[in-house]
N, C-alpha and C positions, 0 to 999 in steps of 0.2 A: 568258757562255759558260763561266766558271769554276765557277759554281755546281753543275752537275752532277758536276764532277770533284771537288769538295770533298764532296759528298753521297756519292759512290761511295767516296771515301776513308774517310769515317767508317763507312759500312755494312760495308765489307770489314774494317776494323779490328775493329769489334764482332763480326763473324762469326768472325774468327780468335781473338779472346779467348774468345768462347763455345765454340768447338771445343776450345780448350785447357782450359778451366774443366769442360767436361762429360765429355771423354774423355781428357783429358791429352795431346792430339794436338799435338806439337811442329810437324809440317808444317803443321797448320792455322794455328798461331800465327805461324810463319815466313811462310807465304804471306799471311796477313792483314797482317803488318807490311810486307812487300815491296810488295804491291799498294796498301796505304794510302799509302805513301811515294811510289810512282809516281804515283797519282792526286793526292795532295797537291802533288807537284812539277809535275804538268801544270796544276793549278788555279793555282798561284803563277805559272807562266810565262804562262799564259793571261790572268791578272789584269794582268801587267806588260806584256802585249802583246809578249812576247819570242819569239824563234825557237824552234821545235820543241814548243811547248806542245800544239798541236793534234795533232801527230803522236804525242807521247807518251800523250796521252789516248785516241786511237784505237788505238794499239798496245796499250796496257793493257787497253782494253775488249775487244779482239779476243782477247787471251790469257785474259781471264777467261771469255769465251764459250767458248773452246776447252777450258779446264779444266772447265767445267760440262758440256759435251758428253761429254768423256772420263770424267768421273765418273758421268754419267747413263746412258750406253749400257749398261754391264754390269748395271745394276739396272733398266733399261727406264724411268728417270725415275720410279721409284715412291717415292723418298725425297725429302724437302724440300730437303736441301742442294744436290744437283745442279740441282734446278728453280730455286732461288734463284740459284745462280751463273750458270746459263744465261740466266735472265730479265734479271739485272743486266747481264750481258755483251751481250746482245742489245740491250737499250735504250741502253746506252752506245755500243755500236758503231754502231747505227743513227743516234743523235744526232750523234755526231762524224764519221760518214761523210758525213752531209747537210751539216754545217758545213764539212768539208773540201772537198766539191764546190762549195760556195757560193764559197770562196776560191780554189780551184784547180779549175776546171771540168774534169771528166772526161767527163760524160755530157751 
């Protein structure tokens, strides 16, 4: 269950570095580092079967989804970065919401 968190960690880190390299965007670099640390921490907690790993992964994915939607709405999702953020956030949120529901049944 930690593998998607580690994958998301690597992807957002690469995206943040790419945003900085291409446009000298400090916010992209900062967001990439913060989200990467959050997903990496969630992966570590999930690997150790520690408390709050699943919640951290779900929360980080949901925030990534919200960021993608917030960046995509003004440009009507015509640019690749909002599409990628939204897709990664949606996939992560869906996966970790499913896992959360398996451990703590809501539905």
